[in-house]
Structures are given as C-alpha cells and as structure tokens.
C-alpha positions as CSV (number, residue, x, y, z in Angstrom):
1,M,-36.4,228.9,-150.3
2,K,-40.1,228.9,-151.3
3,K,-40.9,229.7,-154.9
4,P,-43.1,232.8,-155.5
5,Y,-46.8,232.1,-155.6
6,V,-48.3,231.7,-159.1
7,R,-52.1,232.3,-159.3
8,I,-54.0,229.4,-160.8
9,A,-56.6,230.0,-163.6
10,C,-59.7,231.9,-162.4
11,A,-62.0,229.2,-163.9
12,I,-60.1,226.6,-161.9
13,Y,-60.4,228.6,-158.7
14,D,-64.2,228.9,-159.4
15,N,-64.4,225.1,-159.8
16,L,-62.5,224.5,-156.5
17,E,-65.0,226.8,-154.8
18,L,-67.9,224.7,-156.2
19,L,-66.3,221.5,-155.0
20,A,-65.9,223.1,-151.5
21,M,-69.7,224.1,-151.5
22,R,-70.7,220.6,-152.6
23,G,-68.8,219.1,-149.7
24,T,-67.9,215.9,-151.7
25,E,-64.8,213.9,-151.0
26,Q,-62.1,214.3,-153.7
27,T,-58.8,212.6,-154.6
28,I,-56.3,215.4,-154.5
29,I,-52.9,215.1,-156.2
30,Y,-50.3,217.7,-155.4
31,N,-46.6,218.5,-155.5
32,D,-44.9,218.5,-152.1
33,E,-41.3,219.8,-152.6
34,G,-40.8,217.8,-155.8
35,A,-42.6,214.7,-154.7
36,V,-46.0,213.9,-156.1
37,K,-48.4,213.0,-153.3
38,E,-52.1,212.0,-153.1
39,T,-54.7,212.4,-150.4
40,R,-58.5,212.0,-150.2
41,S,-60.6,214.5,-148.4
42,K,-63.3,217.2,-148.6
43,I,-62.3,220.8,-149.2
44,V,-63.6,222.9,-146.3
45,D,-62.0,226.3,-147.1
46,I,-60.2,228.3,-149.7
47,F,-58.3,231.1,-148.2
48,T,-55.5,233.7,-148.8
49,K,-52.5,234.1,-146.5
50,E,-49.4,236.3,-147.2
51,K,-50.5,236.8,-150.9
52,S,-50.8,233.1,-151.5
53,E,-54.0,231.0,-151.9
54,F,-54.6,227.7,-150.1
55,L,-57.0,224.8,-149.7
56,R,-57.9,223.6,-146.2
57,L,-59.1,220.0,-146.2
58,E,-61.4,218.2,-143.8
59,N,-58.3,216.2,-142.6
60,D,-56.7,219.5,-141.5
61,M,-54.2,219.4,-144.4
62,V,-53.4,222.8,-146.0
63,I,-52.2,222.8,-149.7
64,R,-51.0,225.9,-151.6
65,L,-53.2,226.1,-154.8
66,D,-50.2,226.4,-157.2
67,H,-48.9,223.0,-155.8
68,L,-52.1,221.2,-157.0
69,I,-51.9,218.8,-159.9
70,S,-55.5,217.7,-159.9
71,V,-58.6,217.6,-157.7
72,G,-61.0,214.8,-158.6
73,D,-61.4,215.1,-162.5
74,L,-60.3,218.7,-162.4
75,K,-56.8,219.2,-163.9
76,I,-55.0,222.3,-162.5
77,E,-53.5,224.0,-165.4
78,G,-52.9,227.6,-166.5
79,T,-52.7,230.9,-164.6
80,C,-55.1,233.7,-164.0
C-alpha cells in the first residue's frame, strides 16, 4: 500500500522549479520502495496528480516529490 503523500517544504519546491527552468542536468537521489537510487537527468516538469506532486525528468522517469532525498546540492528536508 502506498504511503500518503507528504508535501515538501515550499522553499524546496521553489528551488526545484528554478532547476527545471534552468534546464541543467542534476544528480537526483531518491527512495524507491526502501531502496536508495540515483539518476542523472534534467527536470522537465513538476506536476500534480491525484493530490501528489511529481518530477518528470528528461529521461521520462517520474519521481514523487516526497521520495526525493537530494537534487544536485539541494537536500530535500522538511514539509510545507
């Protein structure tokens, strides 16, 4: 069963939007069902679906924002 979505801190969300606008490739570390994984890609979209927020990457990967650990130098900590 999926855990309920937990909104990330508003300042973090704003920084993710800036990274998407800049179009720079980032190292993205995230939690995938208990396993820590890493990918490298550009953020092409941030969107909401069924009351959860997601990143869409240039490599077509989609990651729920509350599964993020870090994006580049940005640590994903705190809630909104």
